[in-house]
C-alpha positions as CSV (number, residue, x, y, z in Angstrom):
1,X,-16.5,2.1,12.1
2,X,-16.6,2.2,8.3
3,X,-18.1,-0.9,6.8
4,X,-17.0,-0.5,3.2
5,X,-14.3,1.1,1.1
6,X,-15.4,2.9,-2.1
7,X,-12.7,2.0,-4.6
8,X,-13.4,3.4,-8.0
9,X,-15.7,0.9,-9.9
10,X,-16.0,-1.2,-6.7
11,X,-17.6,-1.0,-3.3
12,X,-15.5,-3.3,-1.1
13,X,-17.1,-4.7,2.0
14,X,-14.9,-4.7,5.1
15,X,-16.6,-7.4,7.0
16,X,-13.5,-9.5,6.3
17,X,-9.9,-8.4,5.9
18,X,-8.9,-7.7,2.4
19,X,-5.7,-8.6,0.7
20,X,-3.9,-6.4,-1.7
21,X,-1.4,-8.2,-4.1
22,X,1.8,-6.4,-5.1
23,X,3.0,-6.1,-8.8
24,X,6.2,-4.2,-9.1
25,X,6.9,-3.2,-12.7
26,X,10.4,-2.1,-11.9
27,X,14.0,-3.3,-12.3
28,X,15.1,-2.5,-8.7
29,X,12.3,-3.3,-6.2
30,X,13.7,-4.9,-3.0
31,X,11.9,-8.2,-3.4
32,X,10.9,-8.8,-7.0
33,X,12.7,-6.2,-9.1
34,X,13.0,-7.0,-12.7
35,X,10.7,-10.0,-12.6
36,X,7.7,-8.3,-14.1
37,X,9.1,-5.6,-16.4
38,X,7.6,-7.2,-19.6
39,X,3.8,-6.7,-20.0
40,X,3.2,-10.4,-20.5
41,X,5.0,-11.3,-17.3
42,X,3.2,-8.6,-15.4
43,X,-0.2,-9.8,-16.6
44,X,0.7,-13.4,-15.7
45,X,1.6,-12.3,-12.2
46,X,-1.8,-10.4,-11.9
47,X,-3.6,-13.5,-13.1
48,X,-1.9,-15.6,-10.5
49,X,-2.6,-13.1,-7.7
50,X,-6.3,-13.1,-8.7
51,X,-6.3,-16.8,-8.8
52,X,-4.7,-16.9,-5.4
53,X,-7.6,-14.7,-4.1
54,X,-6.3,-11.0,-4.2
55,X,-9.0,-8.5,-3.6
56,X,-6.9,-5.5,-5.0
57,X,-4.0,-5.4,-7.3
58,X,-1.4,-2.7,-6.6
59,X,0.8,-1.7,-9.6
60,X,4.0,0.2,-9.1
61,X,6.5,1.6,-11.6
62,X,9.0,3.2,-9.2
63,X,10.8,1.4,-6.4
64,X,10.5,3.0,-3.0
65,X,12.9,0.7,-1.2
66,X,15.5,2.4,1.0
67,X,18.2,3.9,-1.3
68,X,16.2,3.7,-4.5
69,X,16.7,6.4,-7.1
70,X,13.7,8.4,-8.3
71,X,12.6,7.9,-12.0
72,X,11.1,10.4,-14.4
73,X,7.3,10.7,-15.0
74,X,7.9,9.4,-18.6
75,X,9.7,6.3,-17.4
76,X,7.2,5.5,-14.7
77,X,4.3,6.0,-17.2
78,X,6.0,3.7,-19.7
79,X,6.2,0.9,-17.1
80,X,2.6,1.1,-15.6
81,X,0.3,2.4,-18.3
82,X,0.4,-0.7,-20.5
83,X,-0.3,-2.9,-17.5
84,X,-3.2,-0.8,-16.2
85,X,-4.8,-0.7,-19.7
86,X,-4.5,-4.4,-20.1
87,X,-5.4,-5.4,-16.5
88,X,-8.7,-3.5,-16.6
89,X,-10.1,-6.6,-18.4
90,X,-9.6,-8.7,-15.3
91,X,-12.4,-6.7,-13.6
92,X,-10.7,-6.5,-10.3
93,X,-9.8,-3.3,-8.3
94,X,-6.6,-1.8,-9.7
95,X,-4.4,0.4,-7.6
96,X,-1.6,2.6,-8.8
97,X,1.4,3.0,-6.4
98,X,2.8,6.4,-7.1
99,X,3.5,9.9,-5.6
100,X,3.6,11.8,-8.9
101,X,0.5,13.8,-9.8
102,X,1.0,13.3,-13.6
103,X,1.1,9.5,-13.1
104,X,-2.0,9.6,-11.0
105,X,-3.9,11.7,-13.6
106,X,-2.9,9.3,-16.4
107,X,-3.8,6.2,-14.4
108,X,-7.1,7.7,-13.4
109,X,-7.9,8.5,-17.0
110,X,-7.1,4.9,-17.8
111,X,-9.6,3.7,-15.2
112,X,-7.5,2.8,-12.2
113,X,-9.7,2.3,-9.1
114,X,-7.3,3.5,-6.4
115,X,-4.2,5.7,-5.8
116,X,-1.7,4.4,-3.2
117,X,0.6,7.3,-2.4
118,X,3.6,7.0,-0.1
119,X,3.7,10.8,0.1
120,X,0.1,11.3,1.4
121,X,-1.0,13.3,-1.7
122,X,1.4,16.1,-0.9
123,X,2.4,16.7,-4.5
124,X,1.0,19.9,-6.1
125,X,-2.3,19.1,-7.7
126,X,-2.6,15.5,-6.3
127,X,-5.5,16.2,-4.0
128,X,-7.4,18.0,-6.7
129,X,-6.8,15.2,-9.2
130,X,-8.3,12.7,-6.7
131,X,-11.2,14.9,-5.7
132,X,-12.4,14.9,-9.4
133,X,-12.5,11.1,-9.5
134,X,-14.2,8.4,-7.5
135,X,-11.0,6.5,-6.9
136,X,-10.0,5.1,-3.5
137,X,-7.1,6.7,-1.8
138,X,-4.4,5.4,0.5
139,X,-2.5,8.1,2.5
140,X,0.8,6.9,3.9
141,X,3.3,8.5,6.4
142,X,6.9,8.6,5.6
143,X,9.9,10.5,7.0
144,X,12.2,11.8,4.3
145,X,12.6,10.3,0.9
146,X,13.5,6.7,-0.2
147,X,17.1,7.8,-1.1
148,X,18.0,8.8,2.5
149,X,15.0,7.9,4.7
150,X,16.7,5.0,6.6
151,X,20.0,6.9,7.2
152,X,19.0,8.2,10.7
153,X,15.2,8.3,11.3
154,X,14.3,10.2,14.5
155,X,11.1,11.0,16.4
156,X,10.2,12.4,19.8
157,X,7.1,10.2,19.8
158,X,6.7,8.1,16.6
159,X,3.1,7.1,17.4
160,X,1.8,10.6,18.0
161,X,3.8,12.1,15.2
162,X,2.5,9.6,12.6
163,X,-1.0,10.0,14.0
164,X,-0.9,13.8,13.7
165,X,0.4,13.7,10.2
166,X,-2.3,11.3,9.0
167,X,-5.0,13.2,10.8
168,X,-3.9,16.3,8.9
169,X,-3.8,14.6,5.5
170,X,-7.2,12.9,6.0
171,X,-8.6,16.3,6.9
172,X,-7.1,17.9,3.9
173,X,-8.5,15.3,1.5
174,X,-11.9,15.4,3.1
175,X,-11.8,19.2,3.0
176,X,-11.3,19.0,-0.8
177,X,-14.6,17.1,-1.1
178,X,-13.5,13.5,-1.0
179,X,-15.9,11.1,0.7
180,X,-14.4,9.5,3.9
181,X,-15.5,6.2,2.5
182,X,-12.8,6.5,-0.2
183,X,-9.9,6.9,2.2
184,X,-7.5,4.5,3.8
185,X,-4.5,5.2,6.1
186,X,-1.1,3.5,6.1
187,X,1.5,4.0,8.9
188,X,4.3,3.5,6.5
189,X,6.3,0.8,8.1
190,X,9.9,1.0,7.1
191,X,9.6,4.5,5.5
192,X,12.0,6.6,7.7
193,X,11.5,4.3,10.7
194,X,14.0,1.9,12.5
195,X,13.0,-1.3,14.0
196,X,12.0,0.2,17.3
197,X,9.8,2.8,15.6
198,X,8.1,0.1,13.6
199,X,7.5,-2.0,16.7
200,X,5.9,0.9,18.5
201,X,3.6,1.6,15.6
202,X,2.7,-2.0,15.1
203,X,1.8,-2.3,18.8
204,X,-0.4,0.8,18.4
205,X,-2.4,-0.2,15.3
206,X,-5.7,-0.6,17.2
207,X,-5.2,2.7,19.0
208,X,-4.4,4.5,15.7
209,X,-7.4,3.1,13.9
210,X,-9.6,4.6,16.7
211,X,-7.8,8.0,16.5
212,X,-7.9,8.2,12.7
213,X,-11.4,6.8,12.3
214,X,-10.6,5.4,8.9
215,X,-9.8,1.9,7.7
216,X,-6.1,0.9,7.8
217,X,-3.9,-0.7,5.3
218,X,-0.8,-2.4,6.6
219,X,2.2,-3.2,4.4
220,X,5.1,-5.1,6.1
221,X,5.5,-7.9,3.6
222,X,9.1,-9.2,3.3
223,X,10.4,-5.8,4.7
224,X,13.7,-5.3,6.5
225,X,12.0,-5.1,9.9
226,X,11.1,-8.8,9.5
227,X,14.6,-9.7,8.4
228,X,15.9,-7.9,11.6
229,X,13.5,-10.0,13.7
230,X,14.2,-13.3,12.1
231,X,17.6,-13.1,10.6
232,X,16.1,-14.2,7.2
233,X,17.0,-12.8,3.8
234,X,14.3,-11.1,1.8
235,X,13.6,-14.2,-0.3
236,X,13.0,-16.3,2.8
237,X,10.5,-14.1,4.7
238,X,7.2,-15.6,3.7
239,X,6.4,-17.1,7.1
240,X,7.4,-13.9,8.9
241,X,5.3,-11.8,6.4
242,X,2.2,-14.0,6.8
243,X,2.6,-13.9,10.6
244,X,2.9,-10.1,10.6
245,X,-0.1,-9.7,8.3
246,X,-2.2,-11.9,10.6
247,X,-1.2,-10.0,13.7
248,X,-2.1,-6.7,11.9
249,X,-5.5,-8.0,11.1
250,X,-6.0,-9.2,14.7
251,X,-5.2,-5.6,15.8
252,X,-7.9,-4.3,13.4
253,X,-6.2,-3.6,10.1
254,X,-8.8,-4.0,7.3
255,X,-6.4,-4.4,4.4
256,X,-2.9,-6.0,4.2
257,X,-0.6,-5.4,1.2
258,X,1.4,-8.5,0.5
259,X,3.6,-10.4,-2.0
260,X,2.4,-13.8,-0.8
261,X,-1.4,-13.6,-1.4
262,X,-2.2,-17.4,-1.3
263,X,-0.3,-18.0,2.0
264,X,-1.7,-14.9,3.6
265,X,-5.3,-15.8,2.7
266,X,-4.8,-19.4,4.0
267,X,-3.7,-18.0,7.4
268,X,-6.6,-15.6,7.5
269,X,-9.1,-18.3,6.6
270,X,-7.8,-20.5,9.5
271,X,-7.8,-17.5,11.9
272,X,-11.4,-16.7,10.9
273,X,-12.5,-20.3,11.2
274,X,-11.0,-21.0,14.5
275,X,-11.0,-17.7,16.4
């Protein structure tokens, strides 16, 4: 299995699980929308995440929560580019969370180290843009679009369908000349999936890592599936999120994408120290 992840300026060793901290520069993200719209607020948040121990910072300028409306390229760029340009000085891996080729290209030109795409680089020109860079790539599975994806998600076999999709996307990216060491897979928890679909995928993380033969990023932090399991509202899901991240790592996930970096790292340190 792959021992490192080539992420732009950085070669990240995978001998321990890595933690990606979330910074949503949006007015409408499901957990922290509106809190980091101003550049100073976003940079303070990034500094805090780094202080808490984040290995990667994931910056997003368009909410992908269920029901979220799409925004234009210009709006998304106006939100993320000042943050990326200023955050380069922190000398930590920076990821752009986008599915728009134009945003990817601008972010790559500004020196971002990774593209985290919920659409698996399906947009025209997206693969070519990444092939010309050295940035890391996260390919995610989703069914439908954020506006409607949770209306009535349906699969014959969610595990095999998600696996087949990601195998195809990984092959397409490698076929364009991207080194395998630059690729992560994300099963897309909550993206066109109900609780039972999410449960089936979560229980299959270790199997899917073997099938995909690429490191896996798991993002379930504060998501609806945890609210359905606990009855907690989004602002009160830290314990559930940390527990889910730990279980994902136990199943073999190499990277977890979280809001609560410090708490997640504490749990991982205890797990590593006592397992």
